[in-house]
N, C-alpha and C positions, 0 to 999 in steps of 0.2 A: 651429444646421443652416444653411444653405443655400438657397435652391429648389434648386437641383441636384436634391439629395438623395442627392448622392453622392458620398464620404466617401473623398479619398485617389485619384478618380476608378477606385476600385476598390467600394467596397462600397456597392451599392444599398438604399436602403433601401425598404421596402415598405409596413410599417403596423405603427401601432405596436397594444403586445398586453401592455402593463405601465404602472402613471405609478405615483408612490414620492416619500415629500422627497426622492429627491437628481437621480432626473432620471426618462427612460424609457427602457423597451426597444423593440426595434426588428424585427418578422420582417427579412431584410435576404440579398441577392443577393451574395455575395464574388466577384463576374465575372473573377477572375483564377483562380482553382482550378475556377470555375462550383459550388456549395456553398451547402447553405441555414446561415445562420450567426443567433446574437444577437445584434442592436448596444444595448450597453447607454450612454447618452450624458448625460453630466452638465449638468442644469441651469442656462442661463447666469441667476446673479442683481443684478438693475437694481441701479442707483445707491441705492437706498434699504435695501437691505440693508447692514447691519454684514462692514466690509474683513474685520475679521477671522474673520470666521464664516465666508463665503466661502474666505478661506483654508483653515481646517482640513475644511470640507468638500473640498477638491478636493484637498487633502494625504490627507483617506482614498478620496479616490477614486483616487488616485494608488499609493495603500501595497493596495488591495484589485488594482488589475493588480501590483504587481508580490508581489502573497504568491499569489493562484492561479495564476498563470502559473506561479509555484516549482511545484505539486502535479501531482503524477500519480499517478492512483488512480481506480479504478471511481468509487469512491464520490463525488468530489472533480468540480465542472463543470470541463470542462476552457475551456480561454482560450487561444482560438488570436491576438489581436492586442491594442495598445495604440499612443493618442496624440490626439494632441491637434488640432484644426480650425476655424480659422473660431471661433477663440476657445473652443470648447469641447473637453472630454474627453470622450475616445472609448474604450472597451471593448470588445472582440469572441472573442464564447464561443461555444462547441458548441449549438447549436438543442434544447431536448430538445423530443422529447413526452411529455407527463404531465399528471399533476398536483403543485402545493403541499399537504402537509398542511394546511395551512389549506383549500384547498380541494376539498381528499380530505374533511374531518368536512362542511362546505356542503355536502357529495353526499350524506351520510348522513344531511342535518335534521340532526334528533333524537338522532340514536344514532352511536353512536363506532364506533369501522370494529373490524372480524372482528378477536379473540383472534390467528386466524397470522396475520395482514399484519399485528398492535402484532409479535410474537416477529419473525417477517422485521427487518418496519421495523429494531428495539432493535441486533438483531445487526448490520444493515448500516449503520447511524450506529459503534456502536460501534464496526467492523471502520477507518470513513475516520479518523475520528477518535482512534483510535488509531493510527495512517497519519502524523493533520496533526501530532500531540504529539509526535510520534518526529521529525517535522523540524524541534524548536522554536518552535512556533507553534497560539495561543491563538487559537483564535472569536471569542467572547465576545458574541456573539449569537446563540443557536440556539436557534426558535423552529419554528412549522413551516410558516411562508411560504417562512420558509429552508432547509426541505428538497422537495427534490423525489425522488417517485416515478414512476421511465419508464416508458413502455407497457410495456416488456421483461420492470418491476419491477423494478431494478434503484432503491436507492436513493441522490439525489446532493448531498451538502452544498455549497451554494449562500453568494458571498455574503459574502466575506472585509474589509467593504470597513471594519471595524473590530476589524481581528485585529490581530493586533501577531507579530513574534518573541520566545520566550524567553528571559531573558537570566539564568536561573543554572541547573543545573544540577537535574535532579531534577523540580521542578515547573514551573520555566518560568518564574519571574516577571514578569510584562510594568509596563512605565509606559503611566499612560493619556496618550493625546490630549483634552487637555481644553477648554472654552469656554464661558463663559455662558449656561444654556442646551439645553447641548451633552450627554443623555444617553448612556452609556456601555453599552448594552445596549437590552430594550423589558422594563418592570418586569414584569409579567406571568410573564418566566422570566426575571430577574435573580436571580442569588446573595448571598446575607445581604452577602459579603463588599463583592460591587457596590454597592450598594445601598447599606451605608454607607463607601464611599470607598475601600476600601482596597486593600490592591495585590493581583491576583489570577493566577491561573496557572492548570493547564490542568483539576484539581478544580475551578474553577466553570463549565467549559463543563459538565464534570459534574454539576450540578446543573441548571444548565438544559436536558441532554439527560432529565430528570428527571420535570421539568416538559413539559415534552413527550413524555415515554410516560404521567404522570399523564397527559396531556390526551386525548389518542389514546384511550389504555383505557380513561379513563373518560367522556369527554366533558365537560370540564370542563376549570380549572386545580386547581391545585391549591389551591389562592388567588384564588377566583375573587369579590371585592365588588363591590359596587355603586361601592364610594368610594374614591381613589388609595393613602390615605393605609394604611386596610387592607389592601389587596392589598402593600403596603411594609411593613406590621409585621406581617402576615402572612407573610412569607419572615422575615424577622429573627428571630423571634421562637415562631411558631405551632406548635405540630406535625402535620403535616395529617395527614387522615383517610386512610386505610387505604384502598388503591384498591380493594378489595375489598364495600367494606361499602357502592360503589357498583354495584359487580356482580362476580355470588358466583361467573363459570364465570373468574374471571383466576386463574391457576396460582399457587397458596401460593411459588412461587423467585421470578413474575416481581413478586406486589410485593413480597416483601422486597428485591429490587432497586431497587424504584422506592424505596422508603423510606431505602434505606442513604443512594441517590441524592440524595436530601434532605435527609441531615443537615446541621443546623446548621451544626457546623465539619469544615473543610474534610477535617481527621484523618480524620471516622468516616465518608467518604465511601469509595468505593474507590479504592486505590492509582492505578492508571488505567485508559485504555478496554481496555486489551488483557486485562487483570484483568477488568473489567466482560464482553469477549468470552466468555472462558474464563466466568465464570461465567450466560452464557443460554444456551450450546451447552450445556454441561452439564447443564440444566437442564429443557430443551427434551423435550418427551418422544414419543412415535410423532406425525405429523400428521396433523392431524386438517383436517376437511374445517371451507372458513367457518363461522362461527356472528354471528351480529347482534342485540344485543340491545340495550335502552333502560335502560339501569341506572333505578332507583328515584329521585326527587329526591331533590335533597341535604337534609336538612333545615337551619336554619337555626340550631337549639336547637342545633347540635352545632357551632358557627363561635363562638368565640369575640371580643368585640366587641375592635377593637384597639385599643394601650395609644399617646397617639399623645404619651408625655410622652419617650418616647428619642431622643436627637440624631439627624436624619435631612439628609443632604446638599441646598446651599440651592438645584441644580438640580430636587428632587421638589417645592418650595412650589407651587401652585397646577397640581398633575397633576389632571384631569378623566375617570374612564375611567370609560367603563357596563359592562354586566354581560360577562364574553368568549363566552363560556358556560354562559348554566343548564342543568343537567343536568335530561332530560325536554325542555325548554321547546326551537323552533328557534334555530337559530342566525344571531341576525343576519352581513350583510359584517362584516366588519371597518375598522375607524375607517382612514382613510387619516393619517396618520402625522404630525406634526406633519413642519415639516424641520429637520433635523439627525438625527433618528432614521434610522434603515437600514426602508427601507418595504419595503413587496411587489414586489419585480421582476421573477420567475421568468418566464419565457416560458408560456404561456398554449399546449395543444398546436392543430397544422393540426388543419383537416374531418379529414384523410383522410393515411395511414401514409404517408409517403413512399419507400417501397423497396418496390420492387416483383420480387413473390415466388407463382412461379407454383403456382399453387390445385393440390393432386394431386388425382384426381378420383376421394374418400375421403371418405366422410363425414368432417361433422366435431365432432369431437373437446364430450363437452361441456363448460362453462364449469369445472363442481370441478373436471372433470380432472385440464384445461389449471390449473387454480389448485392445486393440490394438487402435480404437478410442478415448476410452478416454487420453491412449496417446497420442496422437499425441494431441487431445485436451488442455492436457496440453502443451503441449511444443507450440501449439499454444498462452497459455498467459505466456509463459514465453515471449516468442521473444515482447509480450506486454511490457511485464514491462522492459523492455531493451529499448522501445521504437521503435521499429523492424517494425511499426506497418503496412507499407505494407506486407514487409513477417509475419508479424502474417494470415492479413486478406484472404490469399489466402492460410495456415492452415485451417483455421473456415469456407473458405466458399468450400473446399471441406471434409471437417469433416459435414457442417452441408449436404451437397449433400448427402453423405454415411448416414448419421443417418437416415435421411429422408425416402430411402429406405429400412434400415432394420426397425425399430422404428417406423416409424410414422411422418407425419406433427405436429401432436401436440403433439408425447411424451415429456414429459420436455425436455432429455438430449438435443433431434435435439433444440427444440428450447434456449437453455443457448447455443447454437454452435448460429443461427442465429444474439441474441442477443450481439455476441465478435462479429460479422463479422455486424453487425449497431455500432459498439465502434470503430472495427481500422477502418471503413466508418467516420467518422466523424471525427477522428485522421488523417485525408488525405485531408481531406475540403470538401469532396464527400458527403454533407451535404445534397441533396436531396437525393443521392440513403442508408443514415443512418435512413431517417424519412424515407420509406419506411419498410426497415426491422425492424425498433421497434413497428407501428404498426401494424403490421405484426403479431412482437411476443410478442405483448399487446392482441389483441384478441386471440389469441392461449393462455396461461397463465387465460387470464380470462376465457375461454372453457373452464380448466384444472385445474386450482389451483382457481379457486373463484378472485372479483374484488381487493378486501383488500388483498393480499398475498402477504409478501414483492415483492417474483422474481416479482409479476403484477406493484406492485410499484415505482419498481428499473426501468419497462420499460418502468411508462409514463412518472417518472422525466426525465430519457434517449429524451424521445421527447419530451417536454419542452426543454433543454439544444438544442436538431438539429434545432425547432422550431424559437430558438434564439438566434442561429448561421446564417439564413435565415433569419434574420431582420422582423420573424413574433413573437412581442414581445406579440401583446391584445392575440394571441391565447399560446404562452406559458405561459405566465398570467393566464390564464384559467385552465391549465394541470397544473398548480404547485398548485396553488389554488384549484383545485380537490385531487390530492394529497395529501398538507397538511393536509388537511381540518380526507380523510384517515387514516395519520400515526398516528394524535394527536390521535383520535379517540380508533383506534387499537394496539400504542404504550404510547402512553403517548406524554407532551408538550415539555418535557426533555428527548429523546428518543432519541442518538446521529442522528440517522437519522434523524427526527421531523427537527430536529435546520437544517440540514442538509439542507432536505428542502425547511425546512425561510427563509438561508441563500443562495439561487438561489433565490427563489422568490425575496427578497431584491437587486441583482445584477438584474433581469430584469425589478422591476420599476423605478431602472436610467435609464435604453433601453426604458423609456417607457413616461418619463421624469417627472415623477413623483419623482422626485430628492429627497426633502423630506421626501417624504415617505419611500423610497431607504435609506435616513443616520438614521430616525428614528425607521426602521427593524433593520436594523444590528445592532445598537448600543444596541437593548435589545438579538438580537441571542446575541455581544458578552459579554453584561452582565449574560445572557443567560448559557454558554460557558464558565466561567470565573467561574462563579459559582456551574456547575456539573466539569467540566474538569485544573478548576486553569487559572491562568492568564497569561501563557508561554504556557502553551498548543499548540501545532502547529494549531490548528482545531479552538485554541479564534485566534490566531493569521491571522491567512489569513482572521475571519470577521474582526479583524481592520484594515486587510487591507481596504478591502469593506469602513471599516466605509469615511477611508483615502479617499478609493477614490469618493466617495458620495460628500465630501467637493471639491474637487477639482470637481465636477462637477455643485457643487453649489458658484462657486466660491470665494472659503473659504479657498485659497491658503497657509496661513500661518499655518493653524489649519492640513493642511494635509502633511504639508511636516513635522511640529511637529510630526504629525500623525507617518506617515513614518519614520521617527529617532527614538521612540519608540520601534513601528517593532522592525526594523532593528534591534535595541541593542538588543531586550528581543530575538530574531534568533541566534544574536548571542550565546548570553550564552547559548539556549537550547538547539540550532544546531548546531553548530557551524560557525563560520563567513568564510567558504566554503561553507555553502552547500548553493543547488540549490534554499530554499527560500530568505534564509539572501540574497542572493548578488540580486534577483527579488526588495525586498525590498532599496538596495541600487539604485537600476534602478529607482525607483519612485519617490526617495528624488532626483535623478537628473531630472527628470518630472517640479519636483514642482518647484526648484532652477529658469529652465530654465518660465514654466510658470511666477514666481513670480522676471524676468525680470533680475537674475542673473546668468548672463547666459559664466560670464566666471569661477564662480562658477562649473555650471555642467559643465563647457568643463574638468575641473582638477578631478570634480570626475568620467565623463566619463572616462579620460581614465586611471585612477585606475582601473576601473570595468572591461573593457579591457583585463587588465594583468593580473589579479586574472579567469576569465571568458577562457581565454588561457592559465593559466596555472592550470584551473578545468578542462574545457571541451572542448578545445583545439579551434582554429582557427577560423574552420568552424564550431562550434557550433552555431545554429540557435539562443543561447541567446546573443554570441558572439558578432554577428553580431548583431542585437537587441542594445545591447549598443551604436556598430559604426555607426546607424543609429542615437540612439540620440545626435553621439559629432558629427553628419554629420549635423543636422540640428541644435546644437549651435553656428557649425562654421559661419552657414546664416546667425544666429543670431546676430552673432557679426559682421556683412558682409564680411565673406573670403571667398565668395560667391568659388572662383576655386578652394578655399581647398577645401569645402562643394558637389561640383557639382564632383572632385573624389574623397570624399571618395563618397558619392551614386552611381556614379556608378561602382567602384569595387565592394563592398556588394553588389548590385542590380547582378552583374556578375555571385559574387561569391551563393546569394540563389538563382536564378535562373540552375544553375546544379543541385546543392544540391537538389534542392524544389519543383522544375520546375516553366515553365515561368506562368500558374493561382494563384500558391500557393497567398492567401494575403500578407503574407512576402513580398515575388520577385514584387508582382504589389504598396504595400507599397514607397519599394525602387522607382520602375521608377517614383512614380508620384514624389517623393522630386526629380529626376533627371530631372523632366519636371519641377519643381520650383527654382531652380538650374539656368536650362537653360534661363528657364525665365525675372528671376534677372540679367542674362549677356546677354538678349532684341537679345536673338535666340529663339524669338517667332513660328515661323516654325517648326524647330528641339521641341519646347514643347509641341506642339499644338503634335504632330504624334507621344508622351510619352502619354501627356494626355486623345489624342481617344482609344490608345493600352490599359492600363486602362483601360477606359471605355467598352471598348467590350467583357472585360476577365470579370469580375465583374458583368456586364449583363449579359456571360455564366454561372456562376460559380453562384451570388447569383442572377437570377433576375432580369430584365427591372426598378424593384421599390423600389430594396434597398437602403436603408436610403445610404451605401457605394456606388452605382452604378450611384443612382443623382447626389451626392455628384464629382464625375466625368465628367460626364455630364455638372452641371456646371461649370467646370476647363473648360471646350474643350469652352464652352457660351463666359469665358474670355478668352482665349485663341483667338477667333474671335472677336471681342471686341478691343485686342492692335494687332490684323493686320488689323483695318476699314473692317471686317466684318458684320457690321451694323447689316445690315439686317435679316443672319444666326444666329448672337449671337443673337437676340429677339426670334427669330423663338426655338429654340431648350430653353431656359429660359421656351419660352414657356407649351416646352413638359415637358420638369420637371416642372413644376407648375401642370398640371394638375397630370398627374403620384402620385406627392407627395397627392395630394388631392383623390386620387382611392386610395389610399392604409390606407389614413390616414380614408378612407369609410366615411358613413352617418352621 
């Protein structure tokens, strides 16, 4: 780097906060946006270094930028920018306040982390790992130094320097970036398949996570020997000691999970990180107060001597490592890794908190109380990640009330809980309640954090989303436009959050009837995401999916069909044939076929989709039922109304039981029942069903919501069929007046 210490005239380097084999990390200031950031700089290698080695390191660094920039999850470090300056590569990331797990273990001296903290970390890492794997990415170097716990309790996976996009579906196989002397991973956390040089997939990450969890729970990795070969052979051939032999208070279900993660054969481990998250949450009992204990010293008598006869890759020769963390013995600082191994680089926390929060005049709550509330808040987040929104909402409401009492209504933690309450409300069909909560959170965050703070903008953007749910698309448009302006001003036009807002705005434009504008904006966002993230990145494909939707709304169904098919193929390549997003694109292919009059072809597609959804997600999953709904619609289009009515009634019954009578999907099925009854001439029964749908939509969405008005029109049509023309005319008049009132002057 040059002596000016300003990169590209924008990032002013302040001080070094981390060093490692690949480079160093600086605390810096983004002069353009006026915010603190972390800048990771690749070391410039002198002429005495192997040029091939240098090329590998530079490519690995570039890969980290490409991979990390495309990941948007609270459990993954945000990457803002990447480039080259004065011959060196640099990466600009969010500046995190907190400690990585290696540092936390060192802070605890001879003790492992408290049990509740271990469980919370496990749940959060499992969720983040599930997300990265679903994007087709395998990390390949999970270790304590690459997992950060921030000041607010959030856990983030960092350093994707040797991550790869998966090449196959299901397991996401990866190829290796190899060079003599460069190990693909860190030995104490490497899977058996990594050690012997085999292909690795996402289950290798699960093994590494098992090593991490073992260490933070017991104080030492599962294979913690003085000799490097003993470590490697231990991973390959030796069964680990059960963690509870070192620490009896660890939960039995946690020990079982860790041992399953450490299975030698990938097929014996949990199927994926999503399954792991389910197991962790289902086994978690009532929240306990943090407990710190010292495990009994490990007995060397229980550690078999390594067998040196088996083959190991050539890069292992000459490796020497001391003990990483002997149980019951103070932990030394981790050694500096050799060049080529991904090194610890996570930012150290600043001396003080960076956000200014007014301190209410109330007694400070006990640290134990705050810790318990953080644990319960994270448990609520875990429930949400599993789609258990009603349960998550109950947890967040309880935590929000207790945080408000202990910390005050405008404390950021209280507002964070209220934000999650609103999120669960919007996901359970309670849009009016969600709107009130989001507006409350927005006002609080504006007072405490400022109008342009990312958390404030996130609340405003969710407000716009809920306004759209309520049919208030003009109001949603105004909010989205204001948020987009702020995001472009503070983050830049190509920031992932800015592009996400533009994507939502494009979606909302279609709901305002501005179909050409929607199509144009969605196309622009798709181009930007292709440029920034890549053509097959999930976010790019989401926007191309929206382009297809806009084409359909414009009546350009042949183009929509082609686009949906392209998205389905790309998702199958990058995410796998059974991924929910791939299945969703196939569903839209069926919609397009039906719209084009190809109902026979659509019918066959839906039959296959129902079979796949049932196998992957279960017979009563909402998306399986959605596919069955599409099947029924196309049966009707083919004139097979008895079959269509039977399918609609069965789906409606299941949806009512699983989702509730007022859920939009249940009402859509009930309307399809009414359609079938009408075609079969049962107009009295059809009238009763249409009226039930209209009344429910009026309760949930409001009397002037477009869906409610459409249902009132259905009622009027039934009245006509029953010879009650005067009533039908009056109802049509009422609908017209409500539509005019909703449209405004």
